[in-house]
C-alpha positions as CSV (number, residue, x, y, z in Angstrom):
1,M,-0.1,0.3,-0.1
2,T,1.6,3.2,-1.0
3,I,1.3,5.9,1.6
4,P,0.3,9.4,-0.2
5,P,2.9,12.0,0.6
6,V,2.4,14.7,3.6
7,P,0.7,18.0,2.1
8,A,3.1,21.3,2.3
9,I,0.3,22.9,3.8
10,E,-3.3,21.9,5.5
11,L,-5.8,24.7,6.8
12,A,-8.4,23.0,8.8
13,G,-11.9,25.0,9.9
14,V,-9.6,28.3,9.6
15,S,-12.0,31.3,10.3
16,K,-11.2,35.3,10.8
17,R,-13.7,38.0,11.4
18,F,-13.0,41.9,11.3
19,G,-15.5,43.5,13.5
20,A,-18.9,42.7,11.5
21,V,-17.3,41.2,8.5
22,Q,-16.3,37.7,8.3
23,A,-13.5,37.5,5.8
24,N,-13.1,33.5,6.4
25,R,-15.6,31.2,7.4
26,D,-14.4,27.5,8.5
27,V,-12.2,27.2,5.6
28,S,-10.0,24.2,4.9
29,L,-7.4,23.3,2.1
30,S,-4.7,20.9,1.4
31,V,-1.7,22.0,-0.6
32,P,0.3,19.0,-2.0
33,S,4.2,19.6,-1.8
34,G,6.1,20.3,-5.0
35,S,2.3,21.6,-6.6
36,I,1.4,25.0,-8.1
37,H,-2.1,25.5,-6.1
38,G,-4.1,28.2,-7.7
39,I,-6.8,30.3,-5.6
40,V,-9.4,32.3,-6.9
41,G,-12.6,34.1,-6.0
42,E,-14.2,37.8,-6.3
43,N,-12.9,40.7,-4.8
44,G,-13.5,40.3,-1.2
45,A,-13.9,36.4,-1.0
46,G,-11.3,36.5,1.5
47,K,-8.2,35.0,-0.5
48,S,-5.7,37.5,0.5
49,T,-6.8,37.4,4.4
50,L,-6.5,33.6,4.1
51,M,-2.8,34.3,2.9
52,S,-2.1,36.4,5.4
53,I,-3.0,34.5,8.1
54,L,-0.8,31.8,6.5
55,Y,2.0,34.0,6.5
56,G,1.5,35.6,9.8
57,F,-0.1,39.1,9.3
58,Y,-3.1,38.0,11.0
59,E,-3.8,35.2,13.5
60,A,-7.1,32.8,12.8
61,D,-10.0,33.3,15.2
62,A,-10.1,29.8,14.9
63,G,-8.8,26.6,13.2
64,E,-5.4,25.0,12.3
65,I,-2.3,25.1,10.3
66,R,0.0,22.4,9.4
67,I,3.0,22.7,7.7
68,G,4.6,19.5,6.2
69,G,2.0,17.6,8.6
70,E,3.1,19.3,11.8
71,P,0.6,21.7,13.5
72,R,2.3,24.9,13.6
73,R,0.7,28.5,15.6
74,I,1.7,31.2,13.2
75,R,2.0,34.8,14.5
76,S,4.1,37.0,12.7
77,P,5.9,36.7,9.3
78,A,9.1,35.6,11.3
79,D,7.0,32.6,12.2
80,A,6.2,32.0,8.5
81,I,9.7,32.6,7.3
82,G,11.0,30.1,10.0
83,C,8.2,27.5,8.6
84,G,9.7,27.9,5.3
85,I,6.9,30.3,3.9
86,G,8.0,33.1,1.5
87,M,5.0,35.7,0.1
88,V,5.3,38.3,-2.5
89,H,2.7,40.5,-2.4
90,Q,0.8,42.7,-4.8
91,H,2.1,46.0,-3.9
92,F,6.1,45.4,-3.1
93,M,7.6,45.6,0.3
94,L,11.1,47.0,-1.0
95,V,13.0,50.0,-0.1
96,E,13.1,52.1,-3.3
97,T,16.4,53.9,-2.2
98,L,18.3,51.1,-1.3
99,S,20.2,48.7,-3.8
100,V,19.1,45.0,-4.6
101,V,21.5,43.5,-2.2
102,E,20.3,45.9,0.8
103,N,16.6,45.2,0.1
104,I,17.8,41.2,0.3
105,V,19.3,41.3,3.5
106,I,16.5,43.5,5.4
107,G,15.4,41.7,8.1
108,A,18.0,38.9,7.9
109,E,21.4,41.0,8.4
110,G,23.4,38.1,9.6
111,G,24.4,39.9,13.1
112,P,25.8,43.1,14.0
113,F,28.3,43.7,11.1
114,L,26.7,44.5,8.0
115,K,29.2,43.8,6.0
116,G,29.7,40.3,6.4
117,G,25.7,40.1,5.9
118,L,26.1,41.6,2.5
119,A,28.9,39.6,1.5
120,R,26.8,36.2,2.4
121,A,24.0,37.9,0.7
122,R,25.7,38.8,-2.2
123,A,27.3,35.4,-2.6
124,E,23.9,33.6,-2.2
125,L,22.1,35.9,-4.5
126,A,24.4,35.1,-7.4
127,K,23.7,31.3,-6.8
128,L,20.2,32.0,-6.8
129,S,20.3,34.2,-10.0
130,S,22.1,31.2,-11.5
131,D,19.7,28.5,-10.4
132,F,16.6,30.3,-11.1
133,G,17.5,32.2,-14.2
134,L,17.1,35.3,-12.3
135,A,20.0,37.4,-13.3
136,I,20.0,40.8,-11.8
137,D,22.5,43.9,-10.8
138,P,22.9,43.4,-7.2
139,D,24.0,47.0,-6.9
140,A,21.0,48.4,-9.0
141,L,18.9,50.9,-7.2
142,V,15.4,49.3,-6.8
143,G,13.6,52.5,-7.5
144,E,15.5,52.3,-11.0
145,L,14.3,48.8,-11.7
146,S,11.3,48.0,-13.8
147,V,8.0,46.4,-12.0
148,G,9.0,43.0,-13.3
149,L,12.8,43.4,-11.9
150,Q,11.5,44.5,-8.7
151,Q,9.2,41.6,-8.4
152,R,12.4,39.1,-9.2
153,V,13.8,40.8,-6.0
154,E,10.9,40.1,-4.1
155,I,11.3,36.7,-5.0
156,L,14.8,36.4,-4.5
157,K,14.5,38.0,-1.1
158,A,11.8,35.1,-0.2
159,L,14.4,32.5,-1.5
160,H,17.4,34.0,0.3
161,R,15.5,33.3,3.4
162,G,14.6,29.6,2.8
163,A,11.2,29.9,1.4
164,Q,10.0,26.2,0.3
165,I,6.5,27.7,0.2
166,L,6.2,30.4,-1.9
167,I,2.8,32.8,-2.0
168,L,2.3,35.2,-5.0
169,D,-0.7,37.6,-4.8
170,E,-1.8,38.9,-8.1
171,P,1.7,38.5,-9.4
172,T,1.1,39.5,-13.0
173,A,-1.0,42.5,-12.1
174,V,1.6,44.9,-13.0
175,L,3.6,42.8,-15.4
176,T,4.2,43.2,-19.0
177,P,3.1,39.6,-21.0
178,A,6.6,39.1,-21.7
179,E,7.5,39.5,-18.0
180,A,4.1,37.6,-16.9
181,E,6.0,34.5,-19.2
182,Q,9.3,35.0,-17.4
183,L,7.4,34.7,-14.1
184,F,5.4,31.5,-15.2
185,T,8.9,29.6,-16.5
186,L,10.4,30.6,-13.2
187,L,7.3,28.9,-11.2
188,R,7.5,25.8,-13.2
189,R,11.1,25.5,-12.5
190,L,10.4,26.0,-8.6
191,K,7.9,23.4,-8.8
192,A,10.6,20.9,-10.6
193,Q,12.8,21.4,-7.9
194,G,10.4,20.6,-5.3
195,R,9.3,23.8,-3.7
196,T,5.3,24.6,-3.6
197,V,3.7,27.7,-5.1
198,I,0.4,29.0,-4.2
199,L,-0.8,31.4,-7.0
200,I,-3.6,34.0,-6.3
201,T,-5.1,35.5,-9.4
202,H,-8.0,36.8,-11.4
203,K,-6.7,35.6,-14.7
204,L,-8.2,32.4,-15.4
205,R,-6.3,31.8,-18.4
206,E,-3.3,32.0,-15.9
207,I,-4.8,29.4,-13.7
208,M,-5.5,26.8,-16.5
209,D,-2.0,27.2,-18.0
210,V,0.3,27.1,-15.2
211,T,-1.4,25.3,-12.2
212,D,-2.1,21.9,-11.0
213,R,-5.0,22.1,-8.8
214,V,-7.4,25.1,-7.9
215,S,-9.3,26.1,-5.1
216,V,-12.3,28.6,-5.5
217,M,-13.5,31.1,-2.9
218,R,-16.6,32.9,-2.4
219,R,-18.0,34.9,0.6
220,G,-15.0,34.0,2.8
221,E,-15.8,30.3,2.0
222,M,-14.2,27.6,0.1
223,V,-16.6,26.3,-2.5
224,A,-14.5,24.4,-4.9
225,H,-11.4,22.2,-5.1
226,L,-10.6,21.2,-8.6
227,A,-7.9,19.5,-10.6
228,T,-7.0,22.2,-13.3
229,A,-7.1,19.6,-16.0
230,E,-10.6,18.8,-15.3
231,T,-12.1,22.3,-15.1
232,S,-12.6,25.4,-17.5
233,P,-12.5,28.9,-17.4
234,P,-16.4,29.0,-17.4
235,E,-17.0,26.6,-15.0
236,L,-14.5,28.2,-12.6
237,A,-16.3,32.0,-13.3
238,E,-19.6,30.4,-12.4
239,A,-18.0,28.9,-9.0
240,M,-16.6,32.2,-8.1
241,V,-19.5,34.3,-8.7
242,G,-22.3,31.8,-8.4
243,R,-24.1,32.3,-11.5
244,R,-23.0,32.4,-15.4
245,V,-20.7,34.8,-16.5
246,L,-20.6,36.5,-19.6
247,L,-16.6,36.0,-21.0
248,R,-17.0,38.4,-24.0
249,V,-17.9,41.8,-24.3
250,E,-21.2,42.5,-26.3
251,K,-21.8,46.0,-27.9
252,A,-23.9,47.1,-30.6
253,P,-21.8,48.8,-33.1
254,R,-20.5,52.4,-32.4
255,R,-22.3,55.8,-33.4
256,P,-19.6,58.0,-33.0
257,G,-20.8,62.0,-32.9
258,A,-18.6,65.0,-33.0
259,P,-14.8,65.2,-32.0
260,V,-14.6,65.5,-28.4
261,L,-10.7,65.5,-27.5
262,E,-8.2,66.3,-30.2
263,V,-4.3,66.1,-29.6
264,V,-1.9,67.3,-32.2
265,G,1.8,67.4,-31.9
266,L,1.7,66.4,-28.3
267,S,5.0,65.5,-26.5
268,Y,6.9,65.3,-22.9
269,V,9.9,65.4,-21.7
270,D,10.6,63.8,-18.2
271,E,13.0,65.0,-15.6
272,R,15.7,63.3,-17.0
273,G,15.4,65.0,-20.3
274,Y,14.3,61.8,-22.1
275,E,11.3,62.4,-24.4
276,T,8.9,59.7,-23.7
277,L,6.1,60.8,-25.8
278,K,6.6,62.2,-29.3
279,D,4.5,64.1,-31.7
280,A,1.1,62.2,-30.7
281,K,-2.2,63.2,-32.8
282,L,-5.4,61.4,-32.2
283,T,-9.2,62.4,-32.4
284,L,-11.4,61.0,-30.0
285,H,-15.4,61.2,-30.9
286,A,-18.3,61.2,-28.9
287,G,-19.7,57.7,-28.3
288,E,-16.5,55.6,-29.3
289,I,-14.1,53.9,-27.5
290,V,-10.3,54.3,-28.5
291,G,-7.7,51.8,-26.9
292,I,-4.2,52.4,-26.9
293,A,-2.2,48.9,-27.5
294,G,1.2,48.6,-26.0
295,V,3.5,47.2,-23.8
296,A,3.9,49.5,-20.2
297,G,6.7,51.8,-20.4
298,N,6.0,53.3,-24.3
299,G,4.2,56.6,-23.4
300,Q,0.8,55.6,-22.5
301,S,0.9,56.7,-19.3
302,E,2.8,60.0,-20.3
303,L,-0.4,60.4,-22.9
304,L,-2.9,59.9,-20.1
305,E,-1.2,61.8,-17.4
306,L,-0.8,64.6,-19.8
307,L,-4.4,64.7,-20.9
308,A,-5.6,64.5,-17.4
309,G,-3.7,67.8,-16.4
310,L,-1.1,65.7,-13.8
311,I,2.1,67.0,-16.1
312,Q,2.5,69.4,-18.7
313,P,3.6,69.1,-22.4
314,A,6.9,70.0,-23.7
315,R,4.9,71.3,-27.3
316,G,1.4,70.3,-28.8
317,V,-1.9,71.3,-28.6
318,I,-5.1,69.9,-26.9
319,R,-8.4,70.8,-27.9
320,L,-11.5,69.7,-25.6
321,D,-14.9,70.4,-27.4
322,G,-12.8,72.5,-30.3
323,R,-11.4,75.0,-28.1
324,I,-7.7,74.7,-27.3
325,L,-6.8,74.3,-23.8
326,T,-4.7,76.9,-22.4
327,A,-1.9,76.2,-19.6
328,A,-4.2,77.6,-17.0
329,E,-7.0,75.0,-17.8
330,R,-4.9,72.2,-18.0
331,N,-5.2,71.0,-14.4
332,P,-7.2,68.1,-13.1
333,A,-9.4,70.5,-11.0
334,R,-10.3,72.6,-13.9
335,L,-10.4,69.8,-16.5
336,R,-13.1,67.8,-14.3
337,K,-15.0,71.2,-14.5
338,L,-14.9,71.0,-18.2
339,G,-16.3,67.5,-18.2
340,L,-13.1,65.5,-18.4
341,M,-12.5,62.4,-15.7
342,H,-9.5,60.3,-15.3
343,V,-9.6,56.9,-13.7
344,P,-5.6,56.4,-13.3
345,E,-3.4,53.9,-13.9
346,D,-2.0,53.5,-10.2
347,R,-5.2,53.6,-7.9
348,Q,-3.0,53.5,-4.7
349,K,-0.7,56.5,-5.9
350,T,-3.0,58.5,-7.8
351,G,-6.4,57.5,-7.4
352,L,-6.9,57.3,-3.6
353,V,-5.6,58.3,-0.1
354,T,-5.7,55.2,1.5
355,A,-5.3,56.5,5.0
356,F,-8.8,58.1,4.5
357,L,-11.9,56.6,5.3
358,A,-13.7,54.7,2.2
359,A,-16.3,57.6,2.0
360,E,-13.7,60.2,1.8
361,S,-12.0,58.4,-1.0
362,A,-15.3,58.3,-2.8
363,I,-15.6,62.3,-3.4
364,L,-11.6,63.0,-4.0
365,G,-11.6,65.6,-6.2
366,Y,-15.3,66.4,-5.9
367,H,-15.2,67.6,-2.5
368,D,-16.0,71.1,-2.9
369,D,-19.4,69.9,-4.1
370,A,-22.4,71.8,-2.7
371,A,-24.0,68.3,-2.1
372,F,-21.1,67.6,0.5
373,G,-21.8,70.4,2.6
374,P,-22.5,74.3,2.6
375,G,-19.0,76.4,2.1
376,P,-15.8,75.4,3.3
377,F,-17.9,72.8,5.9
378,L,-18.3,69.2,4.9
379,S,-21.0,67.3,5.9
380,P,-20.1,63.6,7.2
381,G,-23.6,62.6,6.9
382,A,-24.3,63.6,3.5
383,I,-20.3,62.1,2.2
384,Q,-21.4,58.8,4.0
385,A,-24.8,58.5,2.1
386,H,-23.3,59.4,-0.6
387,A,-20.7,56.7,-0.7
388,R,-23.0,54.1,0.6
389,A,-25.3,54.7,-2.7
390,A,-22.0,54.3,-4.8
391,F,-21.1,51.4,-3.0
392,A,-24.4,49.4,-3.6
393,A,-24.4,50.7,-7.2
394,Y,-20.9,49.5,-7.7
395,D,-21.0,46.4,-5.2
396,V,-18.1,47.3,-3.3
397,R,-17.4,45.1,-0.7
398,P,-17.6,45.2,2.3
399,A,-19.9,47.7,1.7
400,D,-18.8,50.0,4.9
401,P,-17.8,53.8,3.8
402,A,-16.5,54.2,7.6
403,L,-13.6,51.7,6.8
404,K,-10.2,53.2,5.8
405,T,-9.8,52.8,2.3
406,A,-6.8,50.7,3.1
407,K,-9.1,48.3,4.0
408,F,-10.2,47.2,1.1
409,S,-8.8,44.7,-1.3
410,G,-7.4,46.4,-4.6
411,G,-10.4,45.0,-7.0
412,N,-12.8,47.3,-4.3
413,Q,-10.5,50.2,-4.4
414,Q,-10.8,50.3,-8.1
415,K,-14.4,49.9,-7.9
416,I,-14.5,53.1,-5.7
417,V,-12.4,54.9,-8.1
418,L,-14.1,54.1,-11.1
419,G,-17.5,55.0,-9.6
420,R,-16.3,58.4,-8.3
421,E,-15.4,59.3,-11.7
422,I,-17.9,57.6,-13.9
423,E,-21.2,59.0,-11.9
424,R,-19.8,62.7,-12.4
425,A,-21.2,62.5,-16.1
426,P,-18.5,63.0,-18.1
427,K,-18.0,64.1,-21.6
428,V,-14.6,62.4,-21.8
429,L,-13.5,59.5,-19.7
430,L,-9.6,58.7,-19.5
431,V,-9.4,55.2,-18.1
432,G,-6.1,53.5,-17.2
433,Q,-5.8,49.8,-16.6
434,P,-9.7,49.7,-15.7
435,T,-9.7,45.9,-14.6
436,R,-6.0,45.5,-13.1
437,G,-6.5,43.4,-10.1
438,V,-9.9,42.9,-10.7
439,D,-11.9,39.7,-10.4
440,I,-13.8,38.4,-13.0
441,G,-17.3,39.1,-11.8
442,A,-16.1,42.5,-11.5
443,I,-14.2,42.9,-15.0
444,E,-17.9,41.8,-16.7
445,F,-19.5,44.6,-14.2
446,I,-16.8,47.2,-15.3
447,H,-17.1,46.3,-19.2
448,R,-20.8,46.8,-19.2
449,R,-20.4,50.2,-18.0
450,L,-17.8,51.3,-19.9
451,V,-19.7,50.3,-23.0
452,A,-23.3,51.9,-21.7
453,L,-21.1,54.9,-21.1
454,R,-20.1,54.8,-24.9
455,D,-23.6,54.1,-26.0
456,A,-24.8,57.0,-24.0
457,G,-22.4,59.5,-25.8
458,V,-19.5,59.7,-23.7
459,A,-15.9,59.6,-25.5
460,I,-13.2,56.9,-23.7
461,L,-9.6,56.9,-24.1
462,L,-8.8,53.2,-22.3
463,V,-5.2,52.5,-22.1
464,S,-4.5,48.9,-20.6
465,V,-1.6,46.1,-20.9
466,E,-4.4,43.5,-21.6
467,L,-4.1,43.5,-25.3
468,E,-7.4,41.2,-25.5
469,E,-9.4,43.9,-23.2
470,V,-8.2,46.5,-25.7
471,M,-9.3,44.5,-28.3
472,A,-12.7,43.7,-26.8
473,L,-13.9,47.1,-25.9
474,S,-12.3,49.2,-28.4
475,D,-13.9,50.7,-31.7
476,R,-10.7,52.0,-32.7
477,I,-7.0,50.7,-31.6
478,L,-3.7,53.0,-31.5
479,A,-0.7,50.8,-31.0
480,M,2.2,52.6,-29.5
481,C,6.1,52.0,-29.3
482,G,9.0,53.9,-28.2
483,G,6.5,56.9,-27.4
484,R,5.0,57.5,-30.7
485,I,1.7,56.1,-32.2
486,T,2.8,53.4,-34.8
487,G,-0.6,52.8,-36.3
488,E,-4.1,52.6,-36.2
489,R,-7.0,50.1,-36.7
490,V,-10.6,49.4,-36.5
491,A,-11.1,47.0,-33.7
492,D,-13.4,44.6,-35.5
493,A,-10.7,44.0,-38.1
494,A,-7.7,44.2,-35.9
495,D,-5.7,41.3,-36.3
496,E,-3.4,40.4,-32.6
497,R,-0.3,39.7,-34.6
498,E,-0.4,42.9,-36.5
499,L,-1.2,44.6,-33.4
500,G,1.8,42.9,-31.6
501,L,4.0,44.0,-34.5
502,L,3.0,47.8,-34.4
503,M,3.4,47.4,-30.6
504,A,7.3,46.5,-31.4
505,G,7.7,49.3,-34.1
506,V,7.5,47.0,-37.0
507,G,4.8,48.6,-39.5
508,E,4.1,51.8,-40.4
509,A,4.0,54.8,-38.4
510,A,1.3,57.3,-37.8
């Protein structure tokens, strides 16, 4: 009789409550050693809370954790690290002003003399880089690295601390497709060496491509444990949401109106003196969605920020409703009054103040509206009432605007920003990464809202690193590479391969 191997991780009856919110309820989970195990669920389903319990950020109210068959009480990340558990968070835990090797040794300096610890870490870093194909300059400043390389530092930090179990929370939310594929190659290599990986992601295609098994959470409970080879994206989506989910965007043919936003010769020079946006030209009509296709870092962010008034152009003209915007009008507050609203790419850095109450984040930029109080005085009751209505309309979970914004999952934070901007009756809506870190049910909801806005005559400029999303939502697609718009295609006739070539700078230039 063959004795089955001991699971790497077992959770039995784990529960966790935050005030009135039951984040996890009687959750049980078994993850085999040397496997890649996916965990999926809607925003607020309890996935991140469960993993935070496993990593020691929270302690469970009830239940048991077993690592390698042994019961363990994990009360801190230090306890988790001692159990061989490492975690790479969606928002990285790095000090940007320190070097790679300095970040690697933080919290594991190896004694009172930092020089010796750094030397040992440097040698270990070289070995790990070689073993796992994670080449990186140990002396590079973390703040100057790409997002993909910063994630690499987080993984190396966990491996340096001896992680045999690696938890990744939405690891591809900020990665380009090429970086995501490099990550999956690494995960397969970790699995081949006997390490165990837990992957939290909203992207069902990734679950199907890289995991061995997948567990589904809904409203704080585990509702399914499935072999990946025996399930499908529609089945997983239905288990996550509790109903059938439309995995494609349905929209009527566009009926474009007059030009609303026009850009001619728009360029931007950054603080290093680099021209990161070069002579951009585009026209956005009422009642259409124009998508920007491009690998992150090719000028899309600068284009959005220029149009939103967050930065100023080196040259070029911006027209709104046929009128050239003056320098004084090119600021976010003035543009909002003119009907141009903005959903920023990075909700935490630009869209929210996470230390504020969620009700306060729901009115940022619109706090001088008379509906929220007379003169300079704000009415907490009016703000709370507004937020409760918005949270109900956008299914924000938990539906408690009195909680700090930081207490909400990334997807629910995104819904707060989207609701705030969409409900202000925009003429023009600039949307950056609308579904980054958002679950499948919320993606369907957000896509329907954007299409409904377009059908109501709103002009929408969409930037997304998800080419599939750009192709599904857009009426017209502009490709960008190296700060230039390299081509335009009607979405219905767009070809993914051709767009990929334009995104790589191969093909005509606009």
